[in-house]
N, C-alpha and C positions, 0 to 999 in steps of 0.2 A: 504493499499498498503506501504509494505517495505521501512524502512529508508535506503537511500544509506550511505554506509560505506565506506570512503575511508582512507586509511592509512598515518599515521603521518609519511612519511618515515625520515624525517628529525631528529625526536626527537627518531624514533626507533633506527637508526642508530647512533646516538649520543651514547644511552644507551648501544646498545650491543657494540659499540668499547671501552666504558670505561669499562665495565666488563671485556671484553679482557685485555685492557692493566691493569686492576687491576689484572689478574691472573699472568700476565708476570711480574709485580714487586714484586707481593705476593712471587713468586719463588725467585725473585733475592735477597729480603728481608729476606727471611724465610730459605734458604738453609743451612747458616754456623749455625744458631740458632738451626734446626732441627739436625744437625750432632752432634753440639758440646754440646748443652745443654740438648737433648733430647734422644741421643744415637739413632738416627733413620736416616732412608732415607733423603737425601737432598729433595726429592721429597715428602717428609711428608705433609707439609702443602699444597703445591699445590694440591698434589691429592684429599684431604679435600675439598679444596675451588673449583675447578673442578666441587666434586659433588654436592656442594651447589649451585654453578650457575645454573647445568643443572636443579635441582629441582626450583631453584628460577626462572630462563627465562621461565621453562614450566608455572609455575602459575601466571607468568607476561603477558605469552599468553591468559592465560585461563581468566582472568580478563578483558583483553584488547578486546577480544571476545565479551564481554558481555554489553548490555547497562547498562551504568553505572547508569542510573535511579532505575534497579532493587534494587539498594543499598538505596535507599530513602525509608525506612521503619523503623517503632520503632524496629522491629527484629534485623535489623541490627544495629542500632544507639545504642539501648540500650542492647540487648544481646551480642553485641560484646564487649562493653565498662563492662559489668558485666563479661564475662569470663576472662578477662584480669586483673583486678581487682581481682578476685579468683587467679588465678595464681599467682599474684605478691604477696597475701597472702600465699599461699601455697609456694613458693620458698624461703620466710623469715624462714621457719620450715626446708623445705628441703636442703637447705644452708645455714646452721646456722653459717658459719663464714663470706662468702663475701654477703649472701641474694642476689645472682644473678644469678644463674645457677642450671637447673634441669639438670641432669647427668644421659643419658639412654645409658648404655652401653661406646662406644668412644664417641658417640656424648652428646652436650652440647647445650639446648635449655635457650636463656634469654626471659623471660617474657617482660622486661621493651621496647624491640625493638618494641612489637606489639603492645605495648600502642600506638605507634603513628599512624599507619592508622587507627587501633579502634576511636583514639579522632578526627581524621581528619572526618571521616565519621559520627560520632557523630554530630562533629560541624556542618558540613555540612549539614546536616539533622535538626537539632534545629535550625539554624539560617535562613535557607531558610523558616523553617514553621513560624517563628515569625519574618520574615524579618520587617513586618510593623510595628511592635510593640517592635522593639530592643533594646530600652531605658526602657521599661516597667520593673517594679521591678520582675514580674511573668516571665521574659525573663533573667536577669541578673543573678538574684539568682540562679535558677536552674542550669544554664548555669556555675556560679563560683564554685557552691559547686563540680560539675561534675571535672571542669579542677583542682580544688585544692585538692580534693582528691584523685586525678588519680596522680597529682605531689608527693604530699605528700606519697605517697605507692612508689613512683619511687626514689625519693632522699634520700630513706633510704640506699640505696648503689649506686644510679648514680645519681649524681648531673648533669651531662652535658645532658643526656637525660631530664632531668627534666627542666632544661632551654630550650631546644628545644620545650617542650611540651608546655610550658608557652608562649613563642615568638610565636607559631603558633598560637595559640588561640588570641592571641594580635592581630596579624594580619587580622584573618578573623574578629574580632569584629570591628577593627578599619576600615575596609574597607564596613563592612556591615553598618556604619553611628552612631556607638557607640558616644553618647555626649563627647565632650572633657573633662568634669568635670569628669564623669566617667571613661573615659579612663588614666586621671591623677591619680584617687584613685585606678585603677587598676596596673598601674606601680610603685606607692607607695607601696602598697601591694605586688608587687612582688619583688621588692628589699627588703623589709622586710623579705620576706620568703627567700630570697637567704642569707641573714644575717644570719638567726636562721639556716640555713642548713650548712653555710660555721661554725659557732660556733661550733655546736653540735659535729663535728668533727675534734680531734687535728691536723690532717694532711692535712685537707680542709685550717683553719686558716694559718697552718704555710706555707702554700703555698703563700697565699696573702701576708702574712709578711715578707718573704725572696722577694717576687717579688717588692714590693715597698721599703722594708726597710733590704737587705742582710744584714748589718753589725748592725743590731739591735740598730741604733742611737736613731731613734724616739720612737722606744717602750723602750728604755733605759730611757727615758726622761718620758715618760707618765706612764711607769709602774716600777717604781724602785725598788721595791720589787722582781721581777723578778716572778708574778703569772702567768701572761699569758706565757710567754717562758717556764717555768716548764709544763704549761698544754701543749703546743704544742708538747713538747718533751716528751709527754707521749706515744705517739705510734710510733713503729719502722717504720712507714710508713713516718714519718716525717723527718727521715735522707736524706739529699741530695737533697732537693726539686727541687733546681737550676739546679740540673746536667742535667736534659732532655733537659732543653731549650739550656743548653750550648751546648752539644752534637749535637744538631738540628741545632744550629747556625752553629756550624763549618762543618757539614754536607753540607747546603745551600751553605756556602762559598766556601767550595772545588769546588763545581760544577760550579761557575764560569758561563758563558754563555750557553756553549755546553755540559757542563758536564763531567766525569770523563769517562763516556760509561758504557753500560750498562752492571752489573755482573761485576764493577769495583770500586764499592763503597768501603771503608774503615770502615766508621763508624759503619755500619750494623755490622760488626764483633764484636758484643758484648759491643762495645762503646755505642751504641745507643739504650737506653731502648725500649722495644716494636716497632723494626722497623719494622714490621708486621702487627701491628697493629695500635695503637695511632700514631706513629712516621711515618708513611710509606712516607707522603707526603716529610719528607727530605731524604728519600732516592731517590725519584724520583727527587729532587733538586740538590743532589751530582752525580747521574750517568747520568742524561737527561738535567741538568743545568737549566736557566732561560727559553729557549724555550720549553723544556720537561713540565716546571712547567704550562707556558704561556698556551699551549695544554691544558692541565687538566683543567685550570681554564676556557678556552674555553666551553668544555663540560658542566660544571655546568651554563656557561652563558647562553649557548643554552636552556638548563632547565628551567632556570629562565624568558628567552623571552617567550618560548613555554607557560609557566605558565600563564604569566602575560597575554600576549594576550589571552590566555582561559579563564582567569578571567573576561576579558573585554566582549569577545564575544561568551560565551557559550549560548546556548538558553533558560537558567533557570536557577535560584537562586542558585539551589541544584548543577548543575555542577560548576556554577563560583567559589564557594565556597569550592567543591572538589577541584578543580583547582588549586586555591589559597592556600588551606591547606598542598595541597601535594608539591607544590611548597617552600611554606614559610618551612615546614621542612627539607625537604633533603638541602636549599641552608645556611639555617642558621646553620644545623648541618654541611657543610662544611665550613661554613665561621669560627664556632668554633675551629675547629679542626686545620685549616691552620693558624689563628691567633696564637694558641699555639704552634704550630709545629716552627712558626717564632719567637716565645717567644714577642709576643705582648702583651699577657695575662698571667696569671698565667698558671701553667699547670693543666689542665684537660684533664683526660682520654675520650676520645670520637671519634670511629672510622670514616673515612673518607669515605663517602657513594658510593659505589660500587668499592672502591679502596682498602681499609682495608681488613685482612683475619678477617672472621666470619661469620658462616652461617647465625644464625639469623638476624644480621645488613643486609646483601646482601638479605636475604629473604623478612624482611620488607620493606626496600628501593625498590625493583622490584614488590614486591604488591602494593607499593603506586604509583610507575610510570605507572604500566598498570591500573589503574585508570586514572591516567591524560591522559594516550594514548585513553583508553575508550572515554572520553569527547572530546578529540580532533577530534576522528574519527566521530563523532557526531555532530560535528560543521560544519554550511556551511560555 
């Protein structure tokens, strides 16, 4: 007898509304940049994002219509992860400067974005398979190896995505019942990994220093010879690392409660770096104010609510961990982006899911949400 499938309309309409909202804000944030910086039509970025949205929504609907249990196989878990790892190796050579994108004509593909759904499926499969012996070394060591290898490949060019991957894995293993001692070791290992990743790039270290010690008073006391300051100044990317946070605060402050009005924002006019990508939440804050930001946060809270509910009520372990992984990945990424824009943490470039410009990010996010909807529609 075929299983009865019921659409999760709350989750579905929330996702579609957020994608549509994202298209509107992308146009508002990018129109000036497209004309002034790229000498293109004001609709340049919007047209590209609409194309990405059509493809991504089609993929989401396809994944949504499939029984999520079809992904519970070694082929999807290991081959998917392996393909992403090979893409990350290939992009290192294909893009020798940034190590981020494959360029296919006018299109760009960012492999690190697809590490998220690949890792989610792998974790759900592996943890469900080993759920009864989650604290066994034959469970922890292979899983840790996979997560560390993937994170190390991603962190070369994208620290933000690596943080999201590690946080997603931590959430899944914590809920699966990892013993506290192992979890503490994992947290300490994650902190060490983040510190090494930050120190390995001068601009990353400079962002941390300027966030906590913008006048270099503490640094001058700790490093009177100036070795660290010379190191952090060795890259052009280290200049004005506090500028983005300042402009973001100005944008959000200008918005007040109701905002200055859609399309009326001033900070996006080349004052706010990456207004249509990493800083798009600041554009929302300026043009739609506190109410617009709250409405956007409500969308992510609905995804969080549905994801947590499904991680409790899904009919099997694979479905529970799949729902948890998708939810953690999207919510953590949104949290990182928003806290960076509000200048609560050091600057880190990472897109706001479903809102920021970027086809790879949108495709990755909606593919993951298609998995979440598949679980929801097969949960009684």
